[in-house]
C-alpha positions in Angstrom: 194.5 87.0 188.9 192.0 84.4 187.8 192.6 82.0 184.7 190.5 83.1 181.7 189.2 79.6 181.3 187.0 79.9 184.4 184.8 82.6 182.9 182.3 80.5 180.7 180.7 77.2 180.0 182.4 74.6 178.0 180.9 73.2 174.8 180.4 69.9 176.5 178.4 71.6 179.4 176.2 73.4 176.9 175.6 70.3 174.8 174.6 68.4 178.1 172.1 70.9 178.9 170.8 70.9 175.3 170.3 67.1 175.4 168.4 67.3 178.7 166.1 70.0 177.6 165.5 68.0 174.3 164.8 64.9 176.3 162.3 66.8 178.6 160.6 68.3 175.6 160.3 64.9 173.9 158.7 63.4 177.0 156.4 66.3 178.1 155.5 67.5 174.6 153.1 64.8 173.5 151.2 65.1 176.9 150.9 68.8 176.6 149.7 68.5 173.2 147.1 65.9 174.2 146.0 68.2 177.0 145.6 71.1 174.4 143.4 69.0 172.3 141.3 67.8 175.2 140.8 71.5 176.2 139.7 72.6 172.7 137.3 69.8 172.6 135.8 70.7 175.9 135.5 74.3 174.8 133.4 73.2 171.7 131.2 70.9 173.7 130.4 73.7 176.2 129.7 76.2 173.4 127.4 73.8 171.6 125.5 73.3 174.7 125.4 77.1 175.5 124.1 77.8 171.8 121.6 74.9 172.2 120.3 76.5 175.4 120.2 79.9 173.9 118.2 78.5 171.0 115.7 76.9 173.4 115.3 80.4 175.2 114.9 82.0 171.7 111.9 79.8 171.2 110.3 81.1 174.2 110.6 84.6 172.8 110.0 84.0 169.1 107.6 81.0 169.5 109.8 79.1 167.0 113.3 77.8 166.9 115.9 79.7 164.9 116.9 78.2 161.5 120.5 79.1 162.1 122.7 80.6 164.8 123.0 83.7 162.6 119.2 84.3 163.2 120.0 84.7 166.9 122.4 87.5 166.1 119.7 89.8 165.2 118.3 92.5 167.5 115.3 91.4 169.4 114.3 94.9 170.4 115.8 97.8 168.5 118.7 99.5 170.0 119.4 96.6 172.5 122.1 95.0 170.4 122.2 91.4 169.2 120.7 88.6 171.1 123.8 86.5 170.8 127.3 86.8 169.4 128.2 83.4 167.6 131.9 82.8 167.9 134.0 80.3 165.9 135.0 77.0 167.3 138.5 76.4 168.6 139.6 75.3 165.1 138.4 78.4 163.4 135.1 76.9 162.0 131.6 78.2 162.4 129.2 76.4 164.6 126.2 74.9 162.9 122.6 74.7 163.9 120.2 72.3 162.4 116.5 72.3 163.0 113.4 70.4 161.8 111.1 72.8 163.6 110.6 70.6 166.6 114.1 69.6 167.6 117.4 71.3 167.3 121.1 70.3 167.3 124.1 72.5 167.6 127.4 71.0 166.3 131.0 71.8 165.4 132.8 69.9 162.6 135.7 69.4 165.0 139.5 69.6 164.3 139.3 68.3 160.8 136.6 70.8 159.7 134.7 68.3 157.7 131.1 67.3 158.2 130.1 63.8 159.2 133.5 62.6 160.5 134.1 61.0 163.9 135.7 64.0 165.4 132.4 66.2 165.0 131.0 67.5 168.4 127.3 67.9 168.8 124.7 68.8 171.4 122.6 66.9 172.1 125.0 64.2 171.3 124.4 62.1 168.3 123.3 58.5 169.1 125.8 55.9 167.8 
């Protein structure tokens, strides 16, 4: 018959595992978080360029730039559905389009959601 002490882990063994897992999380966590932020930023940049390209194409159809991204959500031909479905950026904010009639820029307010801050993302990029 076996001894009943051989059936499980000791408190010391469990604590050693918890410490090791904690150390791994502390070392890898910031890198994973940074990669997530980079991925979100990359998605927003890609979407800004996509909406910019779609606005350029919209101009060839309508002979003028849209005044907002919502303009491009209307139906071009009845029964065909919307021209474009505008999504929110990775931080849950609405993409913006500004136009002076000759040029356009599509942008996201970035992670902080505030206009005019350093984390804003635009296409074409804003000259600094």
